[in-house]
C-alpha positions in Angstrom: 53.1 99.2 53.8 54.7 97.9 56.9 55.4 94.5 58.4 54.0 93.7 61.9 53.9 90.6 64.1 50.2 89.9 63.5 47.9 87.3 61.9 46.6 87.4 58.3 43.1 89.0 58.1 42.0 86.2 55.8 43.5 83.2 57.6 45.4 82.4 60.8 48.9 82.4 59.3 51.5 84.9 60.3 51.1 88.2 58.5 54.1 89.5 56.4 52.6 92.9 55.6 49.9 95.4 56.6 48.4 97.4 53.7 46.9 100.6 55.3 44.6 101.6 52.4 42.9 98.2 52.7 43.2 98.0 56.5 44.3 94.4 56.1 47.1 92.1 57.2 48.3 89.6 54.7 50.3 86.3 54.9 52.6 85.5 52.1 50.1 83.4 50.1 47.2 85.9 50.5 49.5 88.9 49.6 50.6 87.1 46.4 47.0 86.4 45.6 46.1 90.0 46.3 48.6 91.4 43.9 47.8 89.0 41.1 44.1 89.9 41.5 45.0 93.6 41.5 46.8 93.2 38.1 43.9 91.1 36.9 41.5 93.9 37.8 43.7 96.5 36.2 43.7 94.6 32.9 39.9 94.3 33.0 39.3 97.9 34.2 41.4 99.4 31.4 40.9 96.7 28.8 44.7 96.2 28.4 44.7 92.7 26.9 42.4 90.7 24.7 42.1 87.0 23.9 44.8 85.9 21.5 47.0 88.9 22.0 50.7 88.5 21.7 52.2 90.4 24.6 55.9 91.3 24.5 57.2 92.2 27.9 60.1 94.8 28.2 62.2 93.0 30.7 65.0 95.1 32.2 66.1 92.9 35.1 64.6 95.2 37.7 61.9 94.3 40.2 59.0 95.9 38.4 59.4 94.3 35.0 60.2 91.0 36.7 57.1 91.0 38.8 55.0 92.1 35.8 56.3 89.2 33.8 55.7 86.7 36.6 52.1 87.9 37.1 51.3 88.1 33.4 52.6 84.6 33.0 50.2 83.4 35.7 47.3 85.2 34.1 48.0 84.3 30.5 45.8 81.2 30.5 42.9 83.1 32.1 43.0 85.8 29.5 44.1 83.6 26.6 47.1 85.6 25.5 50.7 84.6 24.5 53.7 86.0 26.3 57.3 86.5 25.5 60.1 88.9 26.6 62.7 91.3 25.1 65.7 92.8 26.8 67.8 95.7 25.6 71.4 95.3 26.5 72.8 98.8 26.5 76.4 97.8 26.8 77.0 99.7 30.1 80.1 98.1 31.5 79.4 95.7 34.4 75.8 96.8 34.9 74.5 95.5 31.6 76.2 92.1 32.0 74.5 91.7 35.4 71.2 92.8 34.0 71.4 90.3 31.1 72.2 87.4 33.3 69.4 88.2 35.7 66.9 88.6 32.8 68.0 85.2 31.5 67.3 83.7 34.9 63.9 85.4 35.1 62.9 83.9 31.7 64.3 80.4 32.5 62.3 80.5 35.8 59.1 80.8 33.9 60.1 78.9 30.8 59.4 82.0 28.7 60.9 82.9 25.4 63.4 85.8 25.5 65.3 87.8 22.9 68.3 90.0 23.9 68.9 93.0 21.7 72.5 94.3 22.1 73.1 97.9 21.3 76.9 97.2 20.8 76.0 94.9 17.9 73.9 97.5 16.2 76.0 100.7 16.7 79.4 99.3 17.7 79.3 101.3 20.9 77.4 101.1 24.2 75.2 103.7 25.8 78.0 105.5 27.7 80.1 106.1 24.6 77.0 106.9 22.6 76.1 109.6 25.2 79.5 111.0 25.1 79.5 111.2 21.3 76.0 112.8 21.3 77.0 115.3 24.1 73.8 114.5 25.8 73.0 113.2 29.3 73.1 109.3 29.4 69.5 109.1 30.7 68.2 111.2 27.8 70.0 109.0 25.2 68.9 105.9 27.1 65.2 106.8 26.9 65.4 107.6 23.2 67.3 104.4 22.3 65.1 102.1 24.4 61.8 103.6 23.1 63.0 103.0 19.5 64.4 99.5 20.0 61.5 98.3 22.0 58.9 99.6 19.5 61.0 98.1 16.7 61.3 94.7 18.5 57.5 94.7 19.1 56.8 95.4 15.4 59.3 92.9 14.0 58.3 90.1 16.4 54.6 90.4 15.5 53.5 91.4 19.0 50.1 93.0 19.4 51.0 94.7 22.7 54.2 95.9 24.4 54.0 95.6 28.2 56.0 98.2 30.2 56.8 97.9 33.9 55.8 101.4 35.1 54.1 101.2 38.5 51.7 103.6 40.2 54.5 105.5 41.9 56.3 106.0 38.6 53.2 107.3 36.8 52.3 109.7 39.6 55.9 111.1 39.8 56.0 111.6 36.0 52.6 113.3 36.0 53.6 115.7 38.8 56.8 116.5 37.1 54.9 117.3 33.9 52.7 119.6 35.8 55.5 121.3 37.7 57.4 121.9 34.5 54.2 122.7 32.7 54.9 120.0 30.1 51.2 119.2 29.9 51.4 117.4 26.5 53.7 114.9 28.2 51.1 114.2 30.8 48.6 113.1 28.2 50.9 110.2 27.3 50.8 108.7 30.8 47.6 106.7 30.5 47.4 102.9 31.1 47.6 102.1 27.4 48.2 103.5 23.9 46.8 102.4 20.6 48.7 100.6 17.9 49.5 102.5 14.6 49.7 100.2 11.6 53.3 99.4 10.7 54.6 102.2 12.8 53.9 101.5 16.5 52.7 98.7 18.7 50.3 99.6 21.5 51.9 99.9 24.9 50.2 98.7 28.1 51.1 99.2 31.8 49.7 96.3 33.8 51.2 97.6 37.0 49.3 100.9 36.6 47.5 100.6 40.0 50.3 98.7 41.8 52.5 100.5 44.5 56.2 100.2 44.1 56.5 98.8 47.6 54.1 96.0 46.6 56.3 94.9 43.6 59.3 95.0 45.9 57.7 92.7 48.5 56.2 90.4 45.9 59.7 89.9 44.4 61.2 89.3 47.8 58.5 86.8 48.9 58.8 84.7 45.7 62.6 85.1 45.5 62.4 86.4 42.0 66.0 87.2 40.8 66.5 91.0 40.3 69.4 93.2 39.5 71.1 94.2 42.8 73.3 97.1 41.6 72.1 100.5 40.3 72.9 101.8 36.9 76.0 104.0 37.2 74.2 106.8 35.4 71.4 107.0 38.0 71.3 110.3 40.0 69.4 110.3 43.3 68.6 114.0 43.0 66.5 113.5 39.9 63.1 115.2 40.2 61.2 111.9 39.9 63.1 110.5 42.8 62.4 113.5 45.0 58.8 113.6 44.0 58.4 109.9 45.0 59.7 110.7 48.5 57.1 113.5 48.9 54.3 111.3 47.5 55.2 108.5 50.0 55.1 110.9 52.9 51.6 112.0 51.9 50.5 108.4 51.4 51.7 107.5 54.9 49.4 110.2 56.3 46.5 109.6 53.9 46.4 105.9 52.9 45.0 105.2 49.5 45.8 108.7 48.2 47.9 107.2 45.3 45.2 104.9 44.2 42.6 107.6 44.3 44.8 109.9 42.3 45.5 107.4 39.5 41.9 106.6 39.0 40.9 110.3 38.9 43.9 111.0 36.7 42.7 108.5 34.1 39.1 109.9 34.1 40.5 113.4 33.5 43.5 112.7 31.2 41.4 113.7 28.2 41.5 117.3 29.3 45.3 117.5 29.0 46.4 118.7 25.6 47.6 115.9 23.3 50.6 116.0 21.0 48.9 117.0 17.7 51.7 116.2 15.3 51.6 114.5 11.9 52.6 110.8 12.2 54.6 109.7 9.2 57.2 107.0 8.5 60.9 107.9 8.9 62.4 108.3 5.4 65.3 106.1 6.5 63.9 103.2 8.5 60.1 103.5 8.1 59.5 103.9 11.9 57.2 106.4 13.5 58.2 110.1 13.2 56.6 113.5 13.0 59.0 115.1 10.6 60.0 112.3 8.3 63.1 111.6 10.3 62.8 109.6 13.5 64.8 110.6 16.6 67.0 107.5 16.5 68.0 108.1 12.9 68.5 111.8 13.4 70.8 111.1 16.5 72.8 108.4 14.8 73.2 110.3 11.6 74.7 113.2 13.4 77.1 110.9 15.3 78.1 108.3 12.7 77.4 110.2 9.5 74.6 107.8 8.5 71.2 106.9 10.0 71.4 103.6 11.8 67.7 102.8 11.9 68.0 100.6 8.8 70.8 98.6 10.4 68.8 98.2 13.6 65.9 96.9 11.6 68.0 94.3 9.7 69.6 93.3 13.0 66.3 92.7 14.7 64.7 90.9 11.8 67.7 88.5 11.7 67.4 88.1 15.5 63.7 87.3 15.5 64.0 85.0 12.5 66.2 82.7 14.5 63.7 82.4 17.3 60.0 82.2 17.0 58.8 83.9 20.2 55.2 82.8 20.0 55.6 79.0 19.9 
């Protein structure tokens, strides 16, 4: 996308953006309407949300989850679902404080219910120290911890869907990385939604599945949605996903609409990628989803602290959600 001094293709107002794959200029109002309708169509196309669903949004403080929350809030009456948010405070010095404050602003802006889950209050340490103790890269530990706590929060809260803020660029980069590393089973997990598993996992949805990252960035700017300004100190610009996004954007610039065409064909063909055929059984410690009888979170924390911390996390979240009814 690029901004030009032209008039909106739908009215006579000054255009703020040109979208090449649509060959249209949009003013602020029509761009906002365009993106809301795009998410609306994505929800319908992939049957992401049903009437009376309870959708828990994973709100990080970044632009993607903030825009997803804003648009879902606007669509909630049309689709007849309830909406609330959860934020995982990872205890990263400075960065997590900023993220939590921004998330609280985002929730207040919409009048949405929000619960903040603090890793320090569960384990006594934040992500940086946990990573050091685990002798694993911070991003690896972060992914494991967030997946566990978000799924646990969704289960404990009574949510029927967990909404994640992955945009089209994210999914495309993950899929290409999976192909280049020949981790084909990982690719099979990149669809627009997953199914719930009774008492073990809440179905995940990706409402921004067909939305470009540049579109979420502009939407947040135009509506002045508060977002985290700084980067996580553990971010590395040479990560493969980042480099792949740069390549993908270069191709999109030459071939507008390539991303959207890819993602729709990808969904049609995702069944041909090998799935992860593992037994799904409850963790013997915390009762959460596992393939061996010991979930990744309990296995990691047992090795570090001498005991599995899944049961403590479960008690913590139950107490947290008992205090606040998210769905009122």
